Residue frames relative to the residue before (quaternion, step in Angstrom):
aa qw qx qy qz dx dy dz
M 1.0000 0.0000 0.0000 0.0000 0.00 0.00 0.00
S 0.6495 0.5041 -0.3231 0.4687 3.64 0.91 -0.92
D 0.6557 0.5282 -0.3230 0.4322 3.72 0.86 -0.79
N 0.6296 0.5381 -0.3120 0.4655 3.52 1.20 -0.84
N 0.6449 0.5348 -0.3011 0.4554 3.49 1.09 -0.92
I 0.6261 0.5297 -0.3114 0.4800 3.59 1.02 -0.94
N 0.7039 0.4793 -0.2942 0.4338 3.60 0.70 -1.07
T 0.6665 0.4960 -0.3199 0.4553 3.55 0.99 -0.66
K 0.6010 0.5202 -0.3253 0.5123 3.56 1.09 -0.73
D 0.6946 0.4431 -0.3200 0.4678 3.72 0.69 -0.94
F 0.6164 0.5429 -0.3696 0.4344 3.54 0.94 -0.65
L 0.6810 0.5154 -0.2601 0.4504 3.53 0.89 -1.07
I 0.6525 0.4862 -0.3141 0.4891 3.62 1.02 -0.75
G 0.6336 0.5184 -0.3086 0.4844 3.55 1.00 -0.98
S 0.6771 0.4704 -0.3510 0.4439 3.61 0.66 -0.80
L 0.6572 0.5002 -0.3329 0.4551 3.70 0.87 -0.88
I 0.6456 0.4986 -0.3455 0.4640 3.66 0.87 -0.78
G 0.6571 0.5551 -0.2846 0.4232 3.56 1.00 -1.05
S 0.6538 0.5110 -0.2918 0.4757 3.43 1.03 -0.86
V 0.6603 0.4884 -0.3255 0.4686 3.52 0.86 -0.89
I 0.6676 0.5062 -0.2852 0.4656 3.56 0.83 -0.77
G 0.6446 0.5121 -0.2921 0.4867 3.52 1.01 -0.92
A 0.6922 0.4553 -0.3031 0.4708 3.64 0.82 -0.89
S 0.6065 0.5563 -0.3426 0.4531 3.56 1.07 -0.71
V 0.6991 0.4917 -0.2624 0.4479 3.47 0.77 -1.10
A 0.6278 0.5227 -0.3110 0.4858 3.59 1.04 -0.97
L 0.6822 0.4869 -0.3165 0.4443 3.69 0.84 -0.81
L 0.6488 0.5222 -0.3057 0.4614 3.57 1.05 -0.80
F 0.7680 0.3405 -0.2224 0.4948 3.57 0.77 -0.78
A 0.5014 0.6154 -0.4827 0.3700 3.68 1.11 0.12
P 0.4499 -0.7159 0.4685 0.2562 3.59 -1.10 0.55
K 0.3566 0.7322 -0.4899 0.3109 3.44 0.43 1.42
S 0.5869 -0.5934 0.4117 0.3660 3.45 -1.28 0.44
G 0.6867 -0.5109 0.3112 0.4130 3.60 -1.22 0.49
K 0.6500 0.4672 -0.3741 0.4683 3.74 0.88 -0.56
E 0.6499 0.5132 -0.3270 0.4553 3.57 0.88 -0.85
L 0.6632 0.5076 -0.3130 0.4522 3.56 1.05 -0.85
R 0.6169 0.5461 -0.3204 0.4675 3.59 1.12 -0.82
D 0.7018 0.4779 -0.2756 0.4507 3.43 0.97 -0.90
D 0.6371 0.4823 -0.3409 0.4952 3.59 1.14 -0.59
I 0.5924 0.5284 -0.3850 0.4707 3.63 1.12 -0.65
N 0.6532 0.5094 -0.3259 0.4556 3.67 0.83 -0.90
V 0.6652 0.4993 -0.2883 0.4745 3.52 0.89 -0.88
G 0.6737 0.4593 -0.3045 0.4924 3.54 0.98 -0.96
S 0.6544 0.4866 -0.3461 0.4639 3.66 0.84 -0.55
K 0.5810 0.5648 -0.3564 0.4653 3.57 1.11 -0.73
D 0.6802 0.4987 -0.2733 0.4625 3.55 0.88 -1.28
A 0.6618 0.5168 -0.3223 0.4370 3.57 0.96 -0.86
L 0.6545 0.5164 -0.2966 0.4658 3.41 1.01 -0.91
E 0.6020 0.5364 -0.3253 0.4940 3.64 1.07 -0.73
K 0.6970 0.4357 -0.2946 0.4874 3.57 0.75 -0.99
A 0.6114 0.5308 -0.3692 0.4562 3.59 0.96 -0.66
G 0.6754 0.4811 -0.3098 0.4653 3.57 0.93 -0.83
E 0.6021 0.5324 -0.3604 0.4734 3.60 1.07 -0.71
W 0.6887 0.4861 -0.2867 0.4552 3.56 0.78 -1.02
K 0.6022 0.5482 -0.3422 0.4688 3.54 1.08 -0.78
D 0.6430 0.4799 -0.3154 0.5068 3.68 1.00 -0.85
T 0.6545 0.5193 -0.3437 0.4287 3.61 0.87 -0.85
V 0.6743 0.5240 -0.2778 0.4400 3.47 1.04 -1.09
Q 0.6422 0.5107 -0.3185 0.4747 3.48 1.13 -0.82
E 0.6463 0.5375 -0.3176 0.4388 3.63 0.98 -0.78
K 0.6404 0.5320 -0.2716 0.4827 3.49 1.17 -1.03
G 0.6823 0.4820 -0.3026 0.4589 3.48 0.97 -0.98
A 0.6107 0.5543 -0.3281 0.4605 3.59 1.09 -0.71
D 0.6714 0.4931 -0.2825 0.4757 3.50 1.09 -0.92
F 0.6476 0.4906 -0.3286 0.4817 3.50 1.00 -0.88
S 0.6202 0.5647 -0.3127 0.4457 3.60 1.01 -0.79
E 0.6427 0.4999 -0.2854 0.5056 3.58 1.00 -0.98
K 0.6966 0.4503 -0.3021 0.4698 3.64 0.75 -1.04
A 0.6197 0.5066 -0.3758 0.4670 3.65 0.91 -0.58
M 0.6655 0.4968 -0.3185 0.4571 3.71 0.85 -0.86
T 0.6584 0.5067 -0.2922 0.4736 3.55 1.05 -0.90
R 0.6694 0.4718 -0.2953 0.4920 3.56 0.92 -0.83
G 0.6223 0.5402 -0.3110 0.4735 3.62 1.00 -0.80
T 0.6553 0.4773 -0.3139 0.4943 3.56 0.91 -0.90
E 0.6645 0.4903 -0.3224 0.4627 3.70 0.78 -0.95
L 0.6821 0.4530 -0.3163 0.4790 3.67 0.87 -0.79
K 0.6053 0.5226 -0.3584 0.4817 3.66 1.07 -0.52
D 0.6402 0.4947 -0.3028 0.5037 3.62 0.93 -0.93
K 0.6901 0.4676 -0.3150 0.4537 3.68 0.72 -0.90
S 0.6287 0.5288 -0.3207 0.4715 3.56 1.11 -0.83
L 0.6592 0.4896 -0.3200 0.4726 3.63 0.90 -0.74
E 0.6196 0.5347 -0.3231 0.4752 3.64 1.14 -0.76
V 0.6994 0.4439 -0.2730 0.4892 3.58 0.80 -0.95
S 0.6124 0.5296 -0.3544 0.4679 3.62 1.04 -0.58
K 0.6559 0.4817 -0.2957 0.5003 3.59 1.01 -0.84
K 0.6775 0.4631 -0.3532 0.4493 3.65 0.74 -0.69
L 0.5932 0.5596 -0.3224 0.4806 3.51 1.15 -0.74
S 0.6938 0.4420 -0.2808 0.4943 3.59 0.79 -0.85
D 0.6066 0.5047 -0.3530 0.5027 3.66 0.97 -0.59
N 0.6891 0.4852 -0.3093 0.4405 3.60 0.78 -0.83
V 0.5960 0.5552 -0.3145 0.4875 3.59 1.20 -0.83
T 0.6743 0.5023 -0.2790 0.4638 3.53 0.87 -1.11
E 0.6972 0.4788 -0.2937 0.4454 3.54 0.79 -1.01
F 0.6308 0.5053 -0.3303 0.4876 3.64 1.05 -0.85
S 0.6270 0.5336 -0.3526 0.4448 3.65 0.97 -0.76
K 0.6446 0.5026 -0.2973 0.4935 3.67 0.97 -0.99
D 0.7334 0.4086 -0.3290 0.4324 3.63 0.72 -0.81
T 0.6132 0.5280 -0.3781 0.4497 3.62 1.11 -0.43
T 0.6256 0.5113 -0.3462 0.4768 3.60 1.11 -0.74
E 0.6615 0.5228 -0.3209 0.4313 3.54 0.87 -0.71
K 0.6410 0.4889 -0.2903 0.5156 3.51 1.06 -0.92
T 0.6543 0.4990 -0.3451 0.4515 3.60 0.77 -0.69
K 0.6472 0.5003 -0.3394 0.4643 3.62 0.94 -0.84
E 0.6473 0.5210 -0.3196 0.4554 3.64 1.01 -0.94
L 0.6917 0.4414 -0.3107 0.4797 3.56 0.90 -0.77
A 0.6045 0.5321 -0.3695 0.4636 3.66 0.93 -0.44
K 0.6546 0.5200 -0.2686 0.4784 3.47 1.04 -0.85
E 0.6391 0.4879 -0.3092 0.5078 3.57 1.01 -0.83
V 0.6832 0.4791 -0.3214 0.4477 3.63 0.82 -0.85
S 0.6036 0.5646 -0.3238 0.4604 3.55 1.13 -0.79
E 0.6862 0.4697 -0.2918 0.4726 3.58 0.85 -1.01
K 0.6366 0.4773 -0.3707 0.4791 3.63 0.92 -0.75
A 0.6610 0.5251 -0.3415 0.4131 3.60 0.69 -0.80
K 0.6591 0.4945 -0.3107 0.4739 3.52 1.06 -0.82
V 0.6390 0.5083 -0.3491 0.4599 3.62 1.06 -0.67
L 0.6363 0.5357 -0.3225 0.4519 3.50 1.06 -0.91
G 0.6485 0.5435 -0.2932 0.4450 3.54 1.15 -0.95
E 0.6212 0.5110 -0.3288 0.4949 3.53 1.24 -0.70
D 0.6451 0.5361 -0.3110 0.4469 3.49 0.94 -0.80
V 0.6273 0.5087 -0.3133 0.4995 3.49 0.99 -0.84
V 0.6601 0.4923 -0.3272 0.4635 3.59 0.76 -0.87
D 0.6464 0.5232 -0.3208 0.4533 3.57 0.87 -0.95
T 0.6566 0.5303 -0.2670 0.4652 3.50 0.88 -1.16
T 0.6402 0.5328 -0.2769 0.4792 3.56 0.94 -0.86
S 0.6732 0.4839 -0.2757 0.4864 3.40 0.79 -0.97
E 0.6574 0.4869 -0.3144 0.4816 3.62 0.90 -0.81
I 0.6649 0.4940 -0.3006 0.4728 3.65 0.95 -0.88
K 0.5848 0.5692 -0.3415 0.4662 3.56 1.09 -0.72
E 0.7105 0.4677 -0.2593 0.4573 3.49 0.80 -1.18
D 0.6478 0.4915 -0.3379 0.4739 3.59 1.05 -0.76
V 0.6440 0.5015 -0.3533 0.4571 3.67 0.93 -0.74
A 0.6485 0.5221 -0.3438 0.4344 3.61 0.98 -0.83
K 0.6353 0.5111 -0.3078 0.4903 3.61 1.14 -0.88
Q 0.6594 0.5040 -0.3089 0.4646 3.56 0.84 -0.86
T 0.6683 0.4962 -0.2883 0.4733 3.63 0.95 -0.93
E 0.6441 0.4871 -0.3227 0.4937 3.57 1.00 -0.76
S 0.6058 0.5462 -0.3364 0.4707 3.61 0.99 -0.79
V 0.6903 0.4762 -0.2684 0.4741 3.58 0.77 -1.15
A 0.6382 0.5005 -0.3300 0.4830 3.67 0.97 -0.84
E 0.6808 0.4683 -0.3081 0.4714 3.63 0.81 -0.72
D 0.6298 0.5069 -0.3290 0.4880 3.59 1.01 -0.77
A 0.6788 0.4774 -0.3134 0.4616 3.63 1.00 -0.83
K 0.6066 0.5538 -0.3423 0.4563 3.47 1.07 -0.78
S 0.6529 0.5208 -0.2853 0.4701 3.60 0.96 -1.06
R 0.6895 0.4795 -0.2673 0.4724 3.58 0.84 -0.98
T 0.6041 0.5318 -0.3482 0.4807 3.59 1.12 -0.79
E 0.6743 0.4908 -0.3112 0.4557 3.59 0.83 -0.98
S 0.6530 0.5245 -0.3127 0.4481 3.57 1.01 -0.91
L 0.6327 0.5470 -0.2890 0.4657 3.51 1.18 -0.87
K 0.6183 0.5200 -0.3136 0.4990 3.56 1.03 -0.97
K 0.6852 0.4785 -0.3234 0.4438 3.61 0.72 -0.95
D 0.6367 0.5379 -0.3051 0.4608 3.52 0.94 -0.94
T 0.6400 0.5386 -0.2951 0.4618 3.54 0.99 -0.98
K 0.6625 0.5081 -0.3025 0.4599 3.44 0.82 -1.13
D 0.6506 0.5206 -0.3227 0.4490 3.64 0.90 -1.07
L 0.6542 0.5029 -0.3262 0.4612 3.49 0.87 -1.04
T 0.6682 0.4868 -0.3297 0.4558 3.69 0.78 -1.08
D 0.6339 0.5314 -0.3296 0.4551 3.66 0.89 -0.82
E 0.6980 0.4260 -0.2762 0.5050 3.53 0.96 -0.91
A 0.6349 0.4669 -0.3924 0.4742 3.68 0.86 -0.57
K 0.5803 0.5621 -0.3728 0.4564 3.79 1.04 -0.50
K 0.7074 0.4630 -0.2474 0.4733 3.43 0.89 -1.14
D 0.5983 0.5212 -0.3503 0.4977 3.63 1.09 -0.64
A 0.6749 0.4841 -0.3154 0.4591 3.56 0.75 -1.12
Q 0.6652 0.4810 -0.3256 0.4692 3.75 0.89 -0.81
D 0.6152 0.5297 -0.3573 0.4618 3.64 1.06 -0.69
L 0.6624 0.5106 -0.2984 0.4598 3.48 1.02 -1.06
K 0.6343 0.5185 -0.3576 0.4484 3.57 0.98 -0.83
A 0.6540 0.5220 -0.3149 0.4480 3.49 0.87 -1.03
D 0.6751 0.4610 -0.3197 0.4791 3.62 0.84 -0.89
A 0.6494 0.5302 -0.3265 0.4365 3.54 0.84 -0.61
K 0.6521 0.4855 -0.3023 0.4976 3.52 1.11 -0.76
K 0.6493 0.4999 -0.3270 0.4708 3.49 1.03 -0.68
E 0.6313 0.4903 -0.3372 0.4974 3.62 0.97 -0.76
A 0.6177 0.5490 -0.3493 0.4418 3.49 0.91 -0.83
E 0.6846 0.4867 -0.2524 0.4804 3.56 0.91 -1.00
D 0.6072 0.5295 -0.3180 0.4999 3.55 1.12 -0.75
L 0.6480 0.4954 -0.2960 0.4970 3.61 0.83 -0.91
K 0.6389 0.5329 -0.3134 0.4577 3.49 0.86 -0.95
N 0.7019 0.4413 -0.2744 0.4871 3.58 0.77 -1.06
K 0.6490 0.5375 -0.3147 0.4370 3.57 0.86 -0.48
T 0.6522 0.4541 -0.2966 0.5296 3.52 1.11 -0.64
K 0.6293 0.5332 -0.3857 0.4133 3.51 0.87 -0.29
């Protein structure tokens, strides 16, 4: 837009200068008397000044139009920029709220799952504890029963061994006496 304004301005200035030079050259080379030439130069100068005045007015009008268009367009762009900025801000705010809500929901779900898993672990641990206690009690009873059985078996074997030893001792004494009696 700025280049277009400069090109129009340069064109108008160039046209004005070109017309003045062209009119001056035409008057100088025209076969007229001095007075006619001066009158023609005066007329040409007045025409050039009038045209310059018209062009000045045209340039001012165009400049005002361009200025008004620039101001209007600038205001439109500013308003659009504010609108886009507000939409962007609203979108970011909404996204932030959505993300926060989803994060809270996920945290709640994870917390609930952890609580359920914790309860399951407690329940399983309690069951295992009970099973271990029952097994331990069963093993202890079995060990006690076996120990008593072993004690009884050991006592029986000991008693039997004592009896066998006494029998052997008695047999040995009897044989010793029999041998003694036979040697006599």
